[in-house]
C-alpha positions as a LaTeX table, in Angstrom:
\begin{tabular}{lrrr}
\hline
Residue & $x$ (\AA) & $y$ (\AA) & $z$ (\AA) \\
\hline
Met1 & 70.83 & $-49.73$ & 3.74 \\
His2 & 70.62 & $-46.17$ & 4.91 \\
Pro3 & 67.51 & $-44.24$ & 3.93 \\
Ala4 & 68.08 & $-41.57$ & 1.41 \\
Ala5 & 68.57 & $-38.20$ & 2.69 \\
Thr6 & 65.70 & $-35.81$ & 2.19 \\
Val7 & 66.94 & $-32.78$ & 0.00 \\
Pro8 & 65.60 & $-29.56$ & 1.55 \\
Thr9 & 63.47 & $-27.40$ & $-0.83$ \\
Leu10 & 63.07 & $-23.62$ & $-0.53$ \\
Leu11 & 60.04 & $-21.32$ & $-0.69$ \\
Ala12 & 61.66 & $-18.41$ & $-2.33$ \\
Arg13 & 65.00 & $-17.04$ & $-3.48$ \\
His14 & 66.17 & $-13.46$ & $-2.80$ \\
Arg15 & 68.58 & $-11.99$ & $-5.30$ \\
Ile16 & 70.67 & $-8.96$ & $-4.56$ \\
Ile17 & 71.85 & $-7.10$ & $-7.49$ \\
Glu18 & 74.51 & $-4.30$ & $-7.62$ \\
Cys19 & 74.27 & $-1.71$ & $-10.48$ \\
His20 & 77.14 & 0.73 & $-10.96$ \\
Asp21 & 77.98 & 3.34 & $-13.57$ \\
Cys22 & 74.52 & 3.70 & $-14.73$ \\
Asn23 & 72.96 & 6.48 & $-16.74$ \\
Pro24 & 72.09 & 9.13 & $-14.07$ \\
Asp25 & 69.25 & 10.56 & $-16.10$ \\
Val26 & 67.62 & 7.05 & $-16.25$ \\
Leu27 & 68.27 & 6.78 & $-12.49$ \\
Asn28 & 66.38 & 9.91 & $-11.81$ \\
Asp29 & 63.42 & 9.14 & $-14.11$ \\
Pro30 & 60.60 & 7.16 & $-12.30$ \\
Ala31 & 58.64 & 6.48 & $-15.47$ \\
Arg32 & 61.61 & 4.91 & $-17.21$ \\
Leu33 & 62.63 & 2.92 & $-14.10$ \\
Asp34 & 59.01 & 1.68 & $-13.92$ \\
Thr35 & 59.05 & 0.64 & $-17.55$ \\
Ile36 & 62.61 & $-1.14$ & $-16.99$ \\
Leu37 & 61.50 & $-3.07$ & $-13.82$ \\
Leu38 & 58.24 & $-4.07$ & $-15.36$ \\
Glu39 & 59.99 & $-5.39$ & $-18.44$ \\
Ala40 & 62.60 & $-7.28$ & $-16.21$ \\
Ala41 & 59.78 & $-8.86$ & $-14.15$ \\
Arg42 & 57.72 & $-9.94$ & $-17.15$ \\
Lys43 & 60.59 & $-11.16$ & $-19.38$ \\
Ser44 & 62.10 & $-13.18$ & $-16.42$ \\
Gly45 & 58.78 & $-15.06$ & $-16.05$ \\
Ala46 & 57.02 & $-13.28$ & $-13.17$ \\
Thr47 & 53.33 & $-12.22$ & $-13.30$ \\
Val48 & 52.94 & $-8.53$ & $-12.63$ \\
Met49 & 50.24 & $-7.31$ & $-10.16$ \\
Gly50 & 51.16 & $-3.61$ & $-9.97$ \\
Ser51 & 54.03 & $-1.16$ & $-9.38$ \\
His52 & 54.61 & 1.96 & $-7.37$ \\
Phe53 & 57.46 & 4.49 & $-7.49$ \\
His54 & 58.46 & 7.67 & $-5.67$ \\
Thr55 & 60.87 & 10.45 & $-6.40$ \\
Phe56 & 62.87 & 11.97 & $-3.69$ \\
Glu57 & 64.31 & 15.58 & $-3.45$ \\
Pro58 & 66.78 & 16.60 & $-4.69$ \\
Gln59 & 67.36 & 13.25 & $-6.52$ \\
Gly60 & 66.86 & 9.53 & $-6.33$ \\
Val61 & 64.03 & 7.17 & $-6.77$ \\
Ser62 & 62.62 & 4.02 & $-4.93$ \\
Gly63 & 60.12 & 1.62 & $-6.58$ \\
Val64 & 58.65 & $-1.69$ & $-6.40$ \\
Val65 & 56.88 & $-3.93$ & $-8.76$ \\
Val66 & 54.64 & $-6.38$ & $-7.01$ \\
Val67 & 54.53 & $-9.88$ & $-8.78$ \\
Ala68 & 52.49 & $-12.86$ & $-7.95$ \\
Glu69 & 55.70 & $-14.51$ & $-7.24$ \\
Ser70 & 56.66 & $-11.77$ & $-4.88$ \\
His71 & 58.43 & $-8.43$ & $-5.78$ \\
Phe72 & 61.23 & $-6.60$ & $-7.59$ \\
Ser73 & 62.49 & $-3.33$ & $-6.04$ \\
Ile74 & 64.98 & $-0.62$ & $-7.06$ \\
His75 & 66.56 & 2.15 & $-5.15$ \\
Thr76 & 68.75 & 4.66 & $-7.05$ \\
Trp77 & 71.43 & 7.23 & $-6.31$ \\
Pro78 & 71.85 & 9.29 & $-9.46$ \\
Glu79 & 74.71 & 11.30 & $-8.09$ \\
Tyr80 & 76.73 & 8.15 & $-7.70$ \\
Arg81 & 75.37 & 6.52 & $-10.82$ \\
Tyr82 & 74.37 & 3.61 & $-8.56$ \\
Ala83 & 71.19 & 1.50 & $-8.17$ \\
Ala84 & 70.37 & $-1.27$ & $-5.71$ \\
Val85 & 68.00 & $-3.89$ & $-6.94$ \\
Asp86 & 66.35 & $-6.82$ & $-5.35$ \\
Ala87 & 64.41 & $-9.50$ & $-7.02$ \\
Phe88 & 62.35 & $-11.92$ & $-4.57$ \\
Gly89 & 60.65 & $-14.89$ & $-6.18$ \\
Cys90 & 59.09 & $-18.29$ & $-5.15$ \\
Gly91 & 61.36 & $-21.01$ & $-5.66$ \\
Asp92 & 63.31 & $-20.80$ & $-9.01$ \\
Ser93 & 60.41 & $-19.25$ & $-10.77$ \\
Ile94 & 62.35 & $-16.20$ & $-11.84$ \\
Asp95 & 64.95 & $-16.36$ & $-14.59$ \\
Ile96 & 67.45 & $-14.00$ & $-13.07$ \\
Gln97 & 69.98 & $-13.90$ & $-15.97$ \\
Val98 & 67.02 & $-12.66$ & $-18.29$ \\
Ala99 & 66.37 & $-9.94$ & $-15.50$ \\
Leu100 & 70.02 & $-8.91$ & $-15.33$ \\
Ser101 & 69.99 & $-8.46$ & $-19.24$ \\
Val102 & 67.09 & $-6.21$ & $-19.15$ \\
Leu103 & 68.49 & $-4.20$ & $-16.31$ \\
Arg104 & 71.80 & $-3.88$ & $-17.96$ \\
Glu105 & 70.30 & $-2.48$ & $-21.07$ \\
Gly106 & 67.73 & $-0.47$ & $-19.43$ \\
Leu107 & 70.17 & 1.30 & $-16.98$ \\
Gln108 & 72.78 & 1.56 & $-19.67$ \\
Thr109 & 75.63 & 0.01 & $-17.80$ \\
Asp110 & 78.18 & $-2.76$ & $-18.23$ \\
Asp111 & 78.77 & $-2.90$ & $-14.50$ \\
Ile112 & 76.10 & $-5.02$ & $-13.01$ \\
Ser113 & 76.59 & $-8.17$ & $-10.78$ \\
Leu114 & 74.44 & $-10.56$ & $-8.80$ \\
Ala115 & 75.98 & $-9.74$ & $-5.42$ \\
Gly116 & 73.83 & $-12.30$ & $-3.34$ \\
Asp117 & 71.52 & $-15.26$ & $-3.62$ \\
Ile118 & 69.74 & $-16.03$ & $-0.39$ \\
Ala119 & 67.51 & $-19.06$ & 0.12 \\
Arg120 & 64.44 & $-18.21$ & 2.05 \\
Gly121 & 62.10 & $-20.58$ & 3.86 \\
Leu122 & 63.93 & $-23.90$ & 3.64 \\
Leu123 & 61.49 & $-26.90$ & 4.16 \\
Asn124 & 62.07 & $-30.62$ & 4.49 \\
Gly125 & 59.60 & $-32.21$ & 2.22 \\
Ser126 & 56.08 & $-31.63$ & 3.48 \\
Arg127 & 57.12 & $-31.25$ & 7.05 \\
Met128 & 57.91 & $-27.76$ & 8.59 \\
Glu129 & 61.28 & $-28.84$ & 9.89 \\
Arg130 & 63.51 & $-25.78$ & 10.03 \\
Phe131 & 67.04 & $-25.82$ & 8.37 \\
Arg132 & 69.28 & $-23.67$ & 10.42 \\
Val133 & 71.33 & $-21.52$ & 8.12 \\
Glu134 & 74.24 & $-19.45$ & 9.79 \\
Pro135 & 74.48 & $-15.82$ & 8.86 \\
Val136 & 77.06 & $-15.42$ & 6.01 \\
Arg137 & 79.62 & $-12.64$ & 5.81 \\
Leu138 & 82.05 & $-12.24$ & 2.95 \\
Val139 & 84.98 & $-11.91$ & 5.51 \\
Glu140 & 85.18 & $-12.66$ & 9.28 \\
Asp141 & 84.32 & $-9.65$ & 10.98 \\
Glu142 & 82.95 & $-9.35$ & 14.50 \\
Arg143 & 82.66 & $-5.54$ & 14.51 \\
Pro144 & 79.17 & $-4.08$ & 15.33 \\
Trp145 & 77.17 & $-3.44$ & 12.27 \\
Arg146 & 76.94 & 0.21 & 13.01 \\
Glu147 & 80.77 & 0.38 & 13.10 \\
Arg148 & 81.16 & $-1.59$ & 9.80 \\
Phe149 & 78.48 & 0.64 & 8.04 \\
Val150 & 80.38 & 3.88 & 8.99 \\
Glu151 & 83.89 & 2.64 & 8.42 \\
Glu152 & 83.20 & 0.81 & 5.19 \\
Ser153 & 81.12 & 3.85 & 3.81 \\
Ala154 & 78.25 & 1.49 & 2.81 \\
Trp155 & 75.50 & 2.76 & 0.66 \\
Gly156 & 72.89 & 0.94 & 2.69 \\
Ile157 & 72.17 & $-1.95$ & 5.03 \\
Gln158 & 69.81 & $-4.81$ & 4.14 \\
Ser159 & 68.39 & $-7.34$ & 6.63 \\
Ala160 & 66.70 & $-10.66$ & 5.57 \\
Ile161 & 64.61 & $-11.89$ & 8.60 \\
Asp162 & 63.04 & $-15.32$ & 8.49 \\
Ile163 & 60.67 & $-15.75$ & 11.47 \\
His164 & 59.68 & $-19.39$ & 12.28 \\
Gly165 & 56.47 & $-20.62$ & 13.89 \\
Cys166 & 54.50 & $-17.31$ & 13.92 \\
Asp167 & 50.85 & $-17.11$ & 15.34 \\
Pro168 & 48.70 & $-18.30$ & 12.59 \\
Gln169 & 45.93 & $-15.71$ & 13.24 \\
Leu170 & 48.44 & $-12.72$ & 13.14 \\
Ile171 & 49.97 & $-13.60$ & 9.82 \\
Arg172 & 46.49 & $-14.13$ & 8.26 \\
Asp173 & 45.08 & $-10.83$ & 9.65 \\
Ala174 & 45.59 & $-8.18$ & 6.82 \\
Glu175 & 45.12 & $-5.25$ & 9.19 \\
His176 & 47.78 & $-6.67$ & 11.62 \\
Val177 & 50.15 & $-7.14$ & 8.76 \\
Arg178 & 49.45 & $-3.58$ & 7.53 \\
Gln179 & 49.93 & $-2.11$ & 10.96 \\
Phe180 & 53.23 & $-3.96$ & 11.35 \\
Ala181 & 54.78 & $-1.94$ & 8.37 \\
Val182 & 53.70 & 1.38 & 10.18 \\
Asp183 & 55.02 & 0.28 & 13.62 \\
Leu184 & 58.25 & $-1.20$ & 12.38 \\
Ser185 & 58.93 & 2.04 & 10.40 \\
Asp186 & 58.35 & 4.11 & 13.71 \\
His187 & 60.61 & 1.59 & 15.58 \\
Ile188 & 63.49 & 2.03 & 13.20 \\
Gln189 & 62.85 & 5.63 & 12.91 \\
Met190 & 62.09 & 5.64 & 9.13 \\
Lys191 & 59.73 & 7.93 & 7.33 \\
Arg192 & 56.97 & 6.18 & 5.31 \\
Phe193 & 55.97 & 7.16 & 1.83 \\
Gly194 & 52.53 & 6.11 & 0.55 \\
Glu195 & 50.18 & 3.54 & 1.74 \\
Thr196 & 51.27 & 0.05 & 2.74 \\
Val197 & 50.51 & $-2.47$ & 0.05 \\
Val198 & 49.12 & $-5.86$ & 1.28 \\
Val199 & 48.18 & $-8.38$ & $-1.26$ \\
Asp200 & 46.80 & $-12.00$ & $-0.61$ \\
Phe201 & 48.35 & $-14.62$ & $-3.14$ \\
Gly202 & 46.26 & $-17.85$ & $-2.69$ \\
Glu203 & 46.25 & $-19.76$ & $-5.99$ \\
Asn204 & 49.42 & $-21.90$ & $-5.06$ \\
Glu205 & 49.16 & $-23.61$ & $-1.63$ \\
Arg206 & 52.94 & $-23.70$ & $-1.12$ \\
Val207 & 53.33 & $-19.95$ & $-1.14$ \\
Ala208 & 49.73 & $-18.84$ & $-0.29$ \\
Gly209 & 49.60 & $-15.86$ & 2.22 \\
Phe210 & 49.91 & $-12.11$ & 2.47 \\
Ser211 & 52.75 & $-10.10$ & 0.96 \\
Leu212 & 53.33 & $-6.54$ & 1.90 \\
Val213 & 55.36 & $-3.58$ & 0.57 \\
Gln214 & 56.03 & $-0.34$ & 2.35 \\
Leu215 & 58.18 & 2.48 & 0.64 \\
Ile216 & 60.27 & 4.41 & 3.21 \\
Glu217 & 62.20 & 7.59 & 2.92 \\
Thr218 & 65.49 & 5.55 & 2.98 \\
Ser219 & 64.12 & 2.63 & 0.64 \\
Leu220 & 61.92 & $-0.25$ & 1.38 \\
Ile221 & 60.26 & $-2.73$ & 3.89 \\
Ser222 & 58.66 & $-5.86$ & 2.33 \\
Gly223 & 57.25 & $-8.91$ & 3.93 \\
His224 & 55.82 & $-12.45$ & 2.94 \\
Phe225 & 53.66 & $-14.53$ & 5.22 \\
Val226 & 53.38 & $-18.07$ & 4.34 \\
Asn227 & 50.16 & $-19.86$ & 5.39 \\
Leu228 & 51.65 & $-23.42$ & 4.89 \\
Ser229 & 54.70 & $-22.99$ & 7.26 \\
Asn230 & 53.43 & $-20.17$ & 9.51 \\
Asn231 & 56.64 & $-18.51$ & 8.70 \\
Ala232 & 57.35 & $-14.72$ & 7.82 \\
His233 & 60.07 & $-13.44$ & 5.64 \\
Ile234 & 60.85 & $-9.89$ & 6.28 \\
Asp235 & 63.24 & $-7.66$ & 4.23 \\
Ile236 & 64.44 & $-4.12$ & 5.25 \\
Phe237 & 66.67 & $-2.15$ & 3.10 \\
Ser238 & 67.77 & 1.41 & 4.13 \\
Cys239 & 70.55 & 3.91 & 3.09 \\
Ala240 & 70.21 & 5.18 & 6.74 \\
Phe241 & 71.46 & 2.93 & 9.48 \\
Tyr242 & 69.25 & 0.87 & 11.90 \\
Glu243 & 70.16 & $-2.00$ & 14.14 \\
Pro244 & 69.29 & $-5.27$ & 12.35 \\
Ala245 & 69.00 & $-7.42$ & 15.49 \\
Glu246 & 66.57 & $-4.86$ & 17.03 \\
Ala247 & 64.45 & $-4.91$ & 13.91 \\
Ala248 & 64.48 & $-8.73$ & 13.69 \\
Glu249 & 63.46 & $-9.01$ & 17.49 \\
Phe250 & 60.74 & $-6.51$ & 17.07 \\
Ser251 & 59.38 & $-8.51$ & 14.02 \\
Arg252 & 59.40 & $-11.74$ & 15.83 \\
Glu253 & 57.47 & $-10.44$ & 18.94 \\
Tyr254 & 54.97 & $-8.65$ & 16.57 \\
Phe255 & 53.95 & $-12.06$ & 15.03 \\
Gln256 & 54.76 & $-14.10$ & 18.10 \\
Gly257 & 57.43 & $-16.27$ & 16.33 \\
Cys258 & 59.30 & $-18.99$ & 18.05 \\
Asn259 & 62.68 & $-17.79$ & 16.72 \\
Tyr260 & 64.25 & $-16.16$ & 13.76 \\
His261 & 67.18 & $-16.33$ & 11.51 \\
Leu262 & 68.88 & $-12.99$ & 10.43 \\
Gln263 & 71.19 & $-12.33$ & 7.44 \\
Val264 & 72.67 & $-8.93$ & 7.09 \\
Thr265 & 74.30 & $-7.32$ & 3.89 \\
Leu266 & 75.98 & $-4.12$ & 3.53 \\
Arg267 & 75.17 & $-2.54$ & 0.22 \\
Lys268 & 78.24 & $-0.83$ & $-1.52$ \\
\hline
\end{tabular}
C-alpha cells in the first residue's frame, strides 16, 4: 500500500475584496469607515487589537484594523465610488461571508465581490517543507507589469511576497522589522503616513511572531513574520506603480531569506 499523501495546511488566507458603486460620502468619512471595518472584523470572528485611519487631500481614506489574526485594510477613491479591501487572517479563522455582508451594508453598495483568495505560508504537517505555488494571472499575459498597469488603467497594484528561510534573528528583532517598513517605503519611493505599527502575537505557536502595518500615501504596507517557519509574508498595495520584483528582492535581502514567491494583482 502506498502511504497516504500529506495534505498541506496554510498559515493564513489573504482575501482581496472589490467594492464598486459605494456611497462616496461614506468613502470619505474616516470615522464611519473605522466603524464599518471594526464591525466587519469583530462579526467575522477576528479579535480586534486597534485601528488607524488617515484622510488624504482632496479626498480618499486609507485605514487598517489590526487584529490578533492579522489585519483588515481599506483604501477608498470617493470620486470613483470605489474601495479596495483586504482581509488577512490565520488559517480559516475569519468568516469572509460575514465580513462581506457587513461591508455591503456599511458601504451602501450591491456591487461587492471576492476578487482573490490567496493561500499564504503553506506547510506540510510539522515540517517546514515549502510548497511551490506558481504566480496566478487571470489571463496569459507576458507584458511587463508597468505596461499592464498603464494600458489597463488599473486603480492600483498589489504584491503578495512570501519569503522563505529568513534569518531567525532578523525577523525576531522589532526594530529591524520597524526599520524595514521605512526603508522599503524609501526604496519604492512611497511617502509614509504615521508611525509603523509593530505588534508581537505570541499566544498561538503556529502563527506567533511580529506583524507590522505602515500606511503610505498611496495605501499600505503590511508584514507578518512567523517564528515557527522563519518565513515572512509581505503585502504592498499602492495606487502608484512600483516594480513588484524589485520590492520582493529588496525584502528577501533585508531578512536574508533563501528565496521568495511573488504573486501580483492589478486592482481595478
